[in-house]
VOMARKE-381197 format. One line per 5 residues: number of its first residue (from 1); their letters; for each residue x, y, z of C-alpha. Coordinates in nm, 4 decimals. Layout:
<nodes>
NUM = a = X Y Z ~ ... $
</nodes>
This chain:
<nodes>
1 = mttae = 0.0000 0.0000 0.0000 ~ 0.1204 0.3534 -0.0685 ~ 0.0990 0.6419 0.1762 ~ -0.1555 0.8052 -0.0560 ~ -0.3741 0.4918 -0.0460 $
6 = llepl = -0.3636 0.5139 0.3328 ~ -0.4396 0.8844 0.3669 ~ -0.6903 0.9551 0.0886 ~ -0.9779 0.7413 0.2292 ~ -0.9193 0.8943 0.5717 $
11 = arlrt = -0.9226 1.2485 0.4309 ~ -1.2501 1.1800 0.2490 ~ -1.4234 1.0730 0.5718 ~ -1.2623 1.3265 0.8030 ~ -1.5051 1.5739 0.9605 $
16 = deivv = -1.4055 1.7578 1.2799 ~ -1.1474 1.5130 1.4146 ~ -0.8105 1.6350 1.5377 ~ -0.5465 1.4715 1.3168 ~ -0.1915 1.4478 1.4514 $
21 = tamst = 0.0688 1.3504 1.1936 ~ 0.4254 1.2276 1.2432 ~ 0.7311 1.2154 1.0251 ~ 0.6574 1.0606 0.6830 ~ 0.2837 1.1445 0.6898 $
26 = vrpwg = 0.3266 1.5157 0.7680 ~ 0.3664 1.6427 0.4107 ~ 0.1287 1.3955 0.2387 ~ -0.1494 1.4766 0.4871 ~ -0.0888 1.8485 0.4374 $
31 = rlsdh = -0.1521 1.8037 0.0650 ~ -0.4924 1.6465 0.1403 ~ -0.6066 1.8587 0.4327 ~ -0.5858 2.2265 0.5276 ~ -0.7773 2.2103 0.8543 $
36 = dldfa = -0.7115 2.4143 1.1677 ~ -0.7241 2.0885 1.3649 ~ -0.4334 1.9265 1.1823 ~ -0.1142 1.9088 1.3879 ~ 0.2303 1.8186 1.2529 $
41 = sadsa = 0.4428 1.6497 1.5198 ~ 0.7707 1.6086 1.3348 ~ 1.0212 1.8583 1.4688 ~ 1.1375 1.7391 1.8082 ~ 1.0675 1.4849 2.0811 $
46 = mghta = 1.0711 1.2038 1.8249 ~ 0.8612 0.9154 1.9440 ~ 0.6128 1.1221 2.1417 ~ 0.3446 1.1810 1.8789 ~ 0.1131 0.9203 2.0312 $
51 = dlalg = 0.1654 1.0778 2.3748 ~ 0.0642 1.4175 2.2361 ~ -0.2416 1.2666 2.0675 ~ -0.3424 1.0999 2.3937 ~ -0.3152 1.4320 2.5758 $
56 = lalaq = -0.5403 1.5937 2.3147 ~ -0.7894 1.3070 2.3416 ~ -0.8073 1.3463 2.7187 ~ -0.8422 1.7249 2.6931 ~ -1.1123 1.6962 2.4217 $
61 = pdrrv = -1.3165 1.3894 2.5237 ~ -1.6065 1.4790 2.2940 ~ -1.3900 1.4959 1.9813 ~ -1.2174 1.2056 1.8054 ~ -0.8382 1.2272 1.7771 $
66 = vclng = -0.6609 1.0444 1.4948 ~ -0.2869 0.9872 1.5354 ~ -0.0829 0.8943 1.2275 ~ 0.2269 0.7633 1.4028 ~ 0.5322 0.5999 1.2489 $
71 = dgsmm = 0.6637 0.2551 1.3377 ~ 0.9992 0.4052 1.4353 ~ 0.8288 0.6572 1.6601 ~ 0.6107 0.3874 1.8167 ~ 0.9170 0.1701 1.8807 $
76 = mtlgt = 1.0697 0.4530 2.0845 ~ 0.7754 0.4762 2.3259 ~ 0.6103 0.1352 2.3492 ~ 0.4877 0.2140 2.6990 ~ 0.2430 0.4596 2.5454 $
81 = latii = 0.0250 0.1649 2.4393 ~ -0.0328 0.0711 2.8031 ~ -0.0684 0.4371 2.9052 ~ -0.3476 0.4845 2.6496 ~ -0.5401 0.1901 2.7938 $
86 = esgak = -0.4820 0.3007 3.1536 ~ -0.6022 0.6543 3.0684 ~ -0.9476 0.5325 2.9686 ~ -0.9517 0.7507 2.6547 ~ -1.2379 0.6350 2.4309 $
91 = nlvlf = -1.1879 0.8820 2.1443 ~ -0.8396 0.7950 2.0149 ~ -0.7571 0.6175 1.6900 ~ -0.3873 0.5300 1.6787 ~ -0.2382 0.4352 1.3427 $
96 = vidng = 0.1101 0.2900 1.3160 ~ 0.2420 0.3490 0.9655 ~ 0.4684 0.0482 0.9191 ~ 0.7300 0.1177 0.6514 ~ 1.0219 -0.0416 0.8358 $
101 = tyeit = 1.2407 0.2685 0.8402 ~ 1.3051 0.6014 1.0067 ~ 1.2169 0.7582 0.6731 ~ 1.2464 1.1279 0.7460 ~ 1.5952 1.0982 0.8964 $
106 = gnqkv = 1.7434 0.8912 0.6128 ~ 1.5595 0.5573 0.5954 ~ 1.7563 0.3882 0.8709 ~ 1.6047 0.0478 0.9539 ~ 1.3660 0.0329 1.2488 $
111 = paagv = 1.4744 -0.2429 1.4919 ~ 1.2938 -0.5713 1.4206 ~ 1.1277 -0.4230 1.1107 ~ 0.9115 -0.6865 0.9447 ~ 0.9114 -0.8979 1.2604 $
116 = vdwaa = 0.7129 -0.6891 1.5080 ~ 0.3368 -0.7457 1.5011 ~ 0.2178 -0.4017 1.6094 ~ -0.1505 -0.4953 1.6220 ~ -0.0739 -0.7957 1.8449 $
121 = maaaa = 0.1306 -0.5693 2.0744 ~ -0.1608 -0.3277 2.0996 ~ -0.4026 -0.6123 2.1737 ~ -0.1691 -0.7416 2.4445 ~ -0.1632 -0.3915 2.5966 $
126 = gfwrt = -0.5432 -0.3943 2.6148 ~ -0.6732 -0.2440 2.2890 ~ -0.9879 -0.4400 2.2093 ~ -1.0285 -0.2937 1.8601 ~ -0.7210 -0.3624 1.6477 $
131 = yrfdd = -0.6743 -0.3814 1.2723 ~ -0.3891 -0.4798 1.0415 ~ -0.3750 -0.3918 0.6713 ~ -0.1399 -0.4325 0.3790 ~ -0.4121 -0.4236 0.1133 $
136 = aaaya = -0.5452 -0.0832 0.0052 ~ -0.8903 -0.2084 -0.0972 ~ -0.9550 -0.3884 0.2311 ~ -0.8420 -0.0820 0.4228 ~ -1.0608 0.1572 0.2209 $
141 = mtige = -1.3629 -0.0663 0.2845 ~ -1.2979 -0.0659 0.6608 ~ -1.1971 0.2953 0.7347 ~ -1.5567 0.3984 0.8150 ~ -1.5806 0.1216 1.0757 $
146 = ilage = -1.2430 0.2229 1.2189 ~ -1.3577 0.5819 1.2732 ~ -1.6968 0.4867 1.4168 ~ -1.7713 0.3634 1.7639 ~ -1.5788 0.3608 2.0855 $
151 = gpvfv = -1.2036 0.3460 2.1115 ~ -0.9269 0.3374 2.1707 ~ -0.8612 0.1860 1.8295 ~ -0.5272 0.0638 1.6966 ~ -0.4515 0.0313 1.3241 $
156 = qvkve = -0.1318 -0.1132 1.1763 ~ -0.0879 -0.0271 0.8088 ~ 0.1990 -0.1697 0.6056 ~ 0.3095 0.0930 0.3520 ~ 0.5858 0.1229 0.0959 $
161 = rgnar = 0.9006 0.3010 0.2020 ~ 0.9332 0.6582 0.0797 ~ 1.2046 0.9221 0.0756 ~ 1.0663 1.2138 0.2774 ~ 1.3199 1.4761 0.3814 $
166 = pisrs = 1.3340 1.6637 0.7144 ~ 1.0697 1.9291 0.7838 ~ 1.1803 2.2917 0.7504 ~ 0.8904 2.4912 0.9054 ~ 0.9179 2.7702 0.6502 $
171 = qieea = 0.7406 2.9263 0.3546 ~ 0.8992 2.6723 0.1172 ~ 0.6666 2.4056 0.2598 ~ 0.3381 2.3406 0.0783 ~ 0.1234 2.2654 0.3823 $
176 = rylkt = -0.0116 2.5583 0.5813 ~ 0.0614 2.3830 0.9107 ~ 0.4306 2.3700 0.8167 ~ 0.4653 2.7333 0.7083 ~ 0.4807 2.8535 1.0695 $
181 = smatw = 0.6435 2.7430 1.3934 ~ 0.5004 2.4625 1.6026 ~ 0.4361 2.7134 1.8840 ~ 0.2388 2.9488 1.6579 ~ 0.0345 2.6643 1.5100 $
186 = srqmr = -0.0325 2.5255 1.8598 ~ -0.1788 2.8598 1.9708 ~ -0.3947 2.8763 1.6582 ~ -0.5205 2.5217 1.7075 ~ -0.5959 2.5915 2.0746 $
191 = atlme = -0.7980 2.8989 1.9774 ~ -0.9971 2.6896 1.7279 ~ -1.0726 2.4278 1.9922 ~ -1.1781 2.6904 2.2458 ~ -1.4057 2.8557 1.9898 $
196 = dns = -1.5608 2.5193 1.8961 ~ -1.6216 2.4373 2.2640 ~ -1.7819 2.7716 2.3510 $
</nodes>
């Protein structure tokens, strides 16, 4: 499956969910979505995208949060799987984009790439809704089910390796959420959430 085949069905069904992207999905998602509730987590604290998404889910319990995490990032913070379950968050959908590499830093191999069963790990941590896909058609047919109902939900998607380069946070970037600093975008996103909740 390609990254586009992963993201396009999700973008078509997306309504008012917060979408947190990491590493190799940051630019592709920005080409499909220009929403104030998109958040690019690719600059620092590598491995903590799922933690950030969990914090947003707990702070916004009436809004679904979709986290597009990388396998390399997930490997760095495996304890987050248990923390999500312990938190009781019901509105989080955690994707692990399994391409086997730390793509954005030079395609270094993720430890145990191709061996780790991410969905089985999530199930062992306590996720009762888990999915695993390597076929684009099967995934596209199931994405509505994934986004509906109670979470937390875990989705492992095997995708082809790409060649994304590091994020610059400047006007040369296509995506609006990359044209400004993370701090500025965070304040803008917070204002949107406060306005929506008023």
